[in-house]
C-alpha positions in Angstrom: -66.2 13.4 33.9 -64.4 12.3 37.0 -61.1 14.1 37.9 -58.7 13.2 40.7 -56.0 15.5 41.9 -52.8 14.8 43.9 -52.0 18.1 45.7 -49.2 19.5 47.7 -51.7 20.1 50.5 -55.0 18.3 50.8 -56.9 21.6 51.5 -56.0 22.7 47.9 -55.7 26.3 49.0 -52.6 26.8 51.3 -49.8 25.7 48.9 -48.9 28.0 45.9 -48.3 24.9 43.8 -52.0 24.1 44.2 -53.9 27.5 44.3 -51.7 29.2 41.6 -51.8 26.3 39.2 -54.4 23.5 38.4 -56.7 24.5 41.3 -56.8 28.1 40.0 -57.7 26.8 36.6 -60.4 24.5 37.9 -61.9 27.2 39.9 -62.1 29.6 37.0 -63.5 26.9 34.7 -65.9 25.4 37.3 -64.3 22.0 37.0 -65.1 19.6 39.8 -62.3 17.4 41.1 -61.5 15.3 44.2 -58.5 14.2 46.2 -57.2 11.3 44.1 -57.1 7.8 45.3 -55.0 5.3 43.3 -57.6 2.6 43.5 -60.4 4.8 42.2 -61.2 4.9 38.5 -60.9 8.4 37.1 -61.2 9.8 33.6 -58.2 12.1 34.4 -55.7 12.4 37.2 -53.6 15.6 37.7 -50.4 15.0 39.5 -48.2 17.6 41.3 -44.6 17.1 42.3 -45.9 16.0 45.7 -47.3 12.8 44.1 -45.9 9.3 44.6 -44.8 8.9 41.0 -43.4 5.4 41.8 -47.1 4.5 42.3 -48.9 6.6 39.8 -46.7 5.6 36.9 -48.6 2.3 37.1 -52.1 3.8 37.0 -54.2 2.0 34.3 -57.6 3.5 34.5 -57.5 7.0 33.0 -55.3 9.8 31.5 -52.7 11.7 33.5 -51.5 15.3 33.4 -48.1 15.6 35.3 -47.4 19.2 36.5 -43.6 19.1 36.8 -42.6 22.6 37.8 -39.0 22.1 38.9 -36.0 21.3 36.6 -35.1 17.9 38.1 -34.1 16.4 34.8 -31.6 19.2 34.1 -29.6 18.6 37.3 -26.2 17.0 36.6 -26.0 13.3 37.5 -23.0 14.2 39.7 -25.1 16.5 41.9 -25.1 15.2 45.5 -28.7 16.3 46.3 -29.8 14.8 43.0 -28.1 11.5 43.7 -29.9 11.1 47.1 -33.2 12.8 46.2 -35.0 9.5 45.3 -33.8 7.8 48.5 -34.8 10.8 50.5 -38.3 10.8 49.0 -38.6 7.1 49.8 -37.5 7.6 53.4 -39.8 10.6 53.8 -42.8 8.5 52.7 -43.5 10.3 49.5 -42.4 7.4 47.4 -43.8 3.9 48.2 -41.3 2.1 46.1 -37.6 2.2 47.1 -36.0 4.6 44.6 -32.3 5.3 44.2 -32.6 7.1 40.9 -35.0 10.1 41.0 -34.1 11.0 37.4 -35.3 7.6 36.2 -38.5 7.9 38.3 -39.4 11.3 36.8 -38.6 10.1 33.3 -40.9 7.1 33.8 -43.7 9.4 35.0 -43.2 11.7 32.0 -43.5 8.6 29.7 -46.6 7.4 31.4 -48.3 10.8 31.4 -50.6 11.8 28.5 -49.5 15.5 29.0 -46.7 17.1 31.0 -46.9 20.7 32.2 -43.6 22.5 33.0 -42.4 26.0 33.6 -39.4 26.8 31.4 -38.2 26.4 27.8 -35.2 24.5 29.0 -37.4 22.0 30.9 -39.7 21.6 27.9 -36.8 20.8 25.6 -35.6 18.1 28.0 -39.0 16.6 28.7 -39.7 16.3 24.9 -37.3 13.4 24.9 -39.8 11.4 27.0 -43.2 12.9 26.1 -44.5 14.4 22.9 -47.1 16.5 24.6 -45.5 19.2 26.8 -46.9 22.6 27.6 -45.1 25.4 29.5 -47.4 27.2 31.9 -46.5 29.7 34.7 -48.3 30.4 37.9 -51.4 32.7 38.0 -51.3 35.5 40.5 -54.4 37.2 39.1 -56.9 36.3 41.9 -54.9 37.5 44.9 -53.1 40.6 43.6 -55.8 43.3 43.7 -53.7 46.5 44.1 -50.5 47.9 42.8 -47.7 50.2 44.0 -48.2 53.8 42.9 -46.0 55.8 45.2 -42.3 55.7 44.2 -41.0 58.4 46.5 -38.1 57.4 48.9 -37.6 58.8 52.3 -34.7 58.4 54.7 -35.1 54.6 54.8 -34.5 52.4 51.8 -36.7 49.3 52.0 -35.9 46.1 50.0 -38.3 43.2 49.9 -37.9 39.5 49.3 -40.7 36.9 49.1 -40.6 33.1 49.3 -40.6 29.9 51.3 -38.4 29.6 54.4 -36.2 26.9 52.8 -35.2 29.4 50.0 -34.1 32.2 52.3 -30.5 31.0 51.9 -30.5 32.6 48.5 -30.3 36.0 50.2 -26.8 35.1 51.4 -25.6 36.1 47.9 -26.4 39.7 48.9 -24.8 39.6 52.4 -21.7 41.6 51.4 -23.6 44.0 49.0 -26.1 44.8 51.7 -23.4 45.3 54.2 -21.6 47.8 51.9 -24.8 49.6 50.9 -25.8 50.0 54.6 -22.6 52.0 55.3 -24.0 54.6 52.9 -27.7 54.3 53.2 -30.2 53.4 55.9 -31.2 50.0 54.4 -34.1 47.8 55.7 -34.6 44.2 54.4 -38.2 43.0 54.5 -38.8 39.3 54.1 -42.3 38.0 53.5 -42.4 34.3 54.4 -43.7 31.7 56.9 -42.3 32.4 60.3 -41.3 28.7 60.6 -40.3 26.3 57.9 -38.6 23.0 57.2 -35.1 22.3 56.1 -35.7 19.1 54.2 -38.4 17.9 51.8 -40.8 20.5 53.1 -41.4 18.6 56.4 -38.2 17.8 58.3 -36.0 20.0 60.4 -37.4 23.2 61.8 -36.3 26.6 60.5 -37.0 29.9 62.3 -37.0 32.3 59.4 -36.0 35.4 61.5 -32.9 33.6 62.8 -31.8 32.8 59.3 -32.5 36.3 57.9 -30.8 38.1 60.8 -27.6 36.2 60.1 -27.6 37.6 56.6 -28.6 41.2 57.3 -29.2 42.5 60.8 -31.5 45.3 60.0 -34.2 43.0 58.7 -37.9 42.3 59.4 -39.8 39.0 58.8 -43.5 39.2 58.0 -45.8 36.3 58.0 -46.8 35.3 54.5 -50.3 36.1 53.4 -51.5 37.7 50.2 -52.6 40.8 52.1 -49.3 41.1 53.9 -47.3 40.5 50.7 -49.2 43.4 48.9 -49.0 45.7 51.9 -45.2 45.2 52.5 -44.4 45.3 48.7 -46.2 48.6 48.3 -44.3 50.0 51.3 -40.9 49.0 49.9 -38.8 50.6 47.2 -37.1 47.7 45.4 -37.8 43.9 45.2 -34.8 41.6 45.1 -34.5 38.0 43.8 -31.0 36.7 44.2 -30.4 33.2 42.9 -27.3 30.9 43.4 -26.3 30.5 39.8 -24.1 27.5 40.6 -27.1 25.5 41.9 -28.6 23.8 38.8 -32.1 23.4 40.4 -32.5 27.0 41.3 -30.8 28.2 38.1 -33.6 26.4 36.3 -36.4 28.1 38.2 -39.1 30.0 36.1 -39.9 33.7 36.3 -42.9 33.3 38.6 -41.6 35.3 41.4 -40.4 38.1 39.1 -43.9 38.3 37.5 -45.5 38.4 41.0 -43.5 41.4 41.9 -44.1 43.1 38.6 -47.8 42.5 38.9 -47.6 44.7 42.1 -45.7 47.4 40.2 -42.4 47.3 42.1 -39.0 47.6 40.4 -37.3 44.2 40.8 -33.6 43.3 40.6 -32.7 39.7 39.8 -29.9 37.3 39.3 -29.1 36.2 35.7 -31.0 33.0 35.4 -32.1 32.0 31.8 -35.8 32.7 32.6 -35.1 36.0 34.3 -32.9 37.2 31.4 -35.6 36.3 28.9 -38.3 38.1 30.8 -36.2 41.2 31.5 -35.2 41.4 27.8 -38.8 41.1 26.6 -40.0 43.8 29.1 -37.2 46.1 28.1 -35.5 46.1 31.5 -32.3 44.1 30.8 -30.1 46.3 33.0 -31.8 44.8 36.1 -30.2 41.3 35.6 -26.9 40.7 37.5 -24.1 38.2 38.1 -21.7 40.0 40.4 -21.8 41.7 43.8 -20.7 45.0 42.2 -23.5 44.8 39.6 -26.0 44.3 42.4 -24.7 47.3 44.4 -24.6 49.6 41.3 -28.2 48.6 40.3 -29.7 49.1 43.8 -28.0 52.5 44.0 -29.3 53.5 40.6 -32.8 52.7 41.7 -32.3 54.5 45.1 -31.2 57.7 43.4 -33.7 58.1 40.6 -37.5 58.3 41.4 -38.5 58.6 37.7 -36.4 55.5 37.0 -38.1 53.5 39.8 -41.5 54.5 38.4 -40.7 53.8 34.8 -39.3 50.3 35.6 -42.2 49.5 37.9 -44.6 50.5 35.1 -42.8 48.5 32.4 -42.9 45.3 34.5 -46.5 45.8 35.3 -47.4 46.4 31.6 -45.5 43.3 30.6 -47.2 40.9 33.0 -50.7 42.2 32.6 -50.5 41.9 28.8 -48.9 38.5 28.6 -50.0 36.7 31.7 -53.6 37.8 32.3 -56.2 35.2 33.3 -57.4 34.6 29.8 -53.9 33.9 28.5 -53.2 31.3 31.3 -56.6 29.7 31.0 -56.0 29.2 27.2 -52.8 27.4 28.0 -54.5 25.0 30.4 -57.3 24.6 27.8 -54.7 23.5 25.3 -53.5 20.8 27.6 -57.0 19.4 28.2 -57.9 19.6 24.5 -54.7 17.8 23.6 -55.8 14.7 25.6 -59.4 14.7 24.3 -61.2 16.7 27.0 -62.6 19.4 24.7 -66.0 19.4 26.4 -64.8 21.2 29.6 -63.0 23.9 27.7 
């Protein structure tokens, strides 16, 4: 069986959209694949969001799995970024065909695909209008999280941690005022684990120095280069993880709970904004009080965690229990197995 893969990065290991998703599954199942070439005949092609879908929608030789992790189809047609996304992807070189309507391009790719993999219930419900074979699969963090937080004592310094790509640091602006208010009462440090330098647009244009952006939000902050070892070390050192989300932004509002599960896997109490996926996960884990909409709710929740060691430990343990029971390697492998089985590739599963 010949499989082609269109990755975020051609090394297959440096982008989380590769090594936490199909590449992780292929590694665990000993599935061979290669960097896909449109002119090559494959039994199966697996596409990421980095693929030229204006090209691959016309692929005639084999079956296609489309790993569509972001909620592009749920963005209102009046959204300015959404309106220009297709043209931007054309000008950046991702799309080879001039595209003014990215919604249409994504829909056409869903229709061409033999299976679509997404990350939220809301996404799945929308994609089912264009494909009858849709599976919801979250990232796997099992291979690189090999230790957990066990010490929940707090000293004179309260350490908060955030993790993500540089172009998502702007989400922390939601906590600019709450952090300023809390820092008048507590010695607060904000630790950000990210790439030191990122890009503003489409992952490749406009340089961002992460430290400059973070310092404008909260001065007593520290930026750490992203690596799995650094993430684990910094998270274990910190007291609370934070995941603020701009709830007015439909694309970020539609994000899955991957980051929350990542922090929970490391055993750290995590406070989040009230996105649909975070609300569901928190309710299922029995930690609904850690989901917030307002600045005052964020302040109150962070203070509650600061002032109660048993509470910190209990919440950290509940999150860890939830993710290890529901999102272990076997569970995620079975989900990918279902996708492959659904398009006739039972022999590799």
